[in-house]
N, C-alpha and C positions, 0 to 999 in steps of 0.2 A: 408506496409501501408494498412490499411483496407479501402475498398470502402464504402462510405456512403450508407445506405440502402434506397431504393426507397419505400416510403410508398404510400398507396392509396391516401391520401390527397395530397401528393407531385405530383403524376401523374395527379390528377384532376386539380391542379393549372396549370400545363403545357398544358393540353388539352384545357382548356378554352382560354388561350392565343393563342394557335394554331388555334382554330376554329374562334376566333375573327379576327385573321389576314386573314383567308381564306374568311370570310364573307366580311370584309372590302375590300379585293382585288377584290372579285367578283363584289361588288357594283362599285368600281372604274373602272373596265373594262367595265361594262355595260354603265356607263356614257360616257366613252371615245368612245365606239362604236357608241353611239348616236351623239356625237359631230363630229366624223370623217366621217359622210356621205358627199358625194360630194355636191357641191353647188346646182346643179340641182337635185341631188338624183338619185338613181338607183331604178327602179321599179321592184319588184320581179314578177315572172311569175303569170299571172292570177289576178293581184291585181287592175286593173284599169277599167274594163268594167262592166257597170251596165245595158247595153242594151237600154239606153235612146234614142239613135239615130236610132235604128233599124238595124244598120250596125256594126257588130263586126269583127275585124281583128286580126289575129294572127301574131306575129313577127317571121320571119324566120331567121334573121341574129343573130349572137352571141350577138351583141350590136347594137342598132339602136338609133341614136340621133333624138330627137324630137326638132323641131325648131320653132321660132316665125313667120316664113313666109316660102313660097315655094321656098327656095333657100339655097344653102350651105353657102351663105354669110350672112345669118341671124343668130341671136343669138341662141345658143343651150339652151334649157330649161331643158331637162332631158335626161336620157339614159334608153331605154327599153331593157330588156334581151330576149333572144330567148324563145319562148313559151308564152310570155305575150299576153293577149287578151285585146284590147283597143276598145273603141267606136269611130267610124269614120263616114265619110260622103261619098257621091258618087262624090264629087268634087275633080278633079285631075288637078293640074296646074304645068306645066314644070316638070312632073315626080314626084311631091310631092302630097300626099293625105292629105286633111284637116281632122284633128281629132277633137274630141269634145273639146271645150274650145279654139277654134281658135289656135290650134297647128298643126304643119305640120311634116310629115315624108316621107322618100323616099318610094314610092309606090311599087317598085320592091321587097322590103323586107316585104311586108304585104300581107297576103292571107285572103280572106273572110272566116269566120267561116260558116260551112254548116247551112243552114236554116235562114241566115240573109240576109237582102236586101241591098247588096252593089253594 
């Protein structure tokens, strides 16, 4: 039995289908990645501070939950990752520091960035 010859036109037809599938798959994965974010989201390092409060703090824990109030019994709003810099205030209540936007995080896992007024 003779094998059918592969022509240039035949190869091009298969390539287009293959690349079309790759592009479609890539778009689908990008959409799924956006949908799969946690409810509160996870903030990448360095993404939240703009210096508006004059006090910038860096997260030292691998993950730090930001809460709606100064207690572990309040609702978690988001999770910050180690190295993230956030805008904060000088107010500390029950071991929690107030962050910009009336958010709170455990002060023991926040260190002031050099040159800021914390």
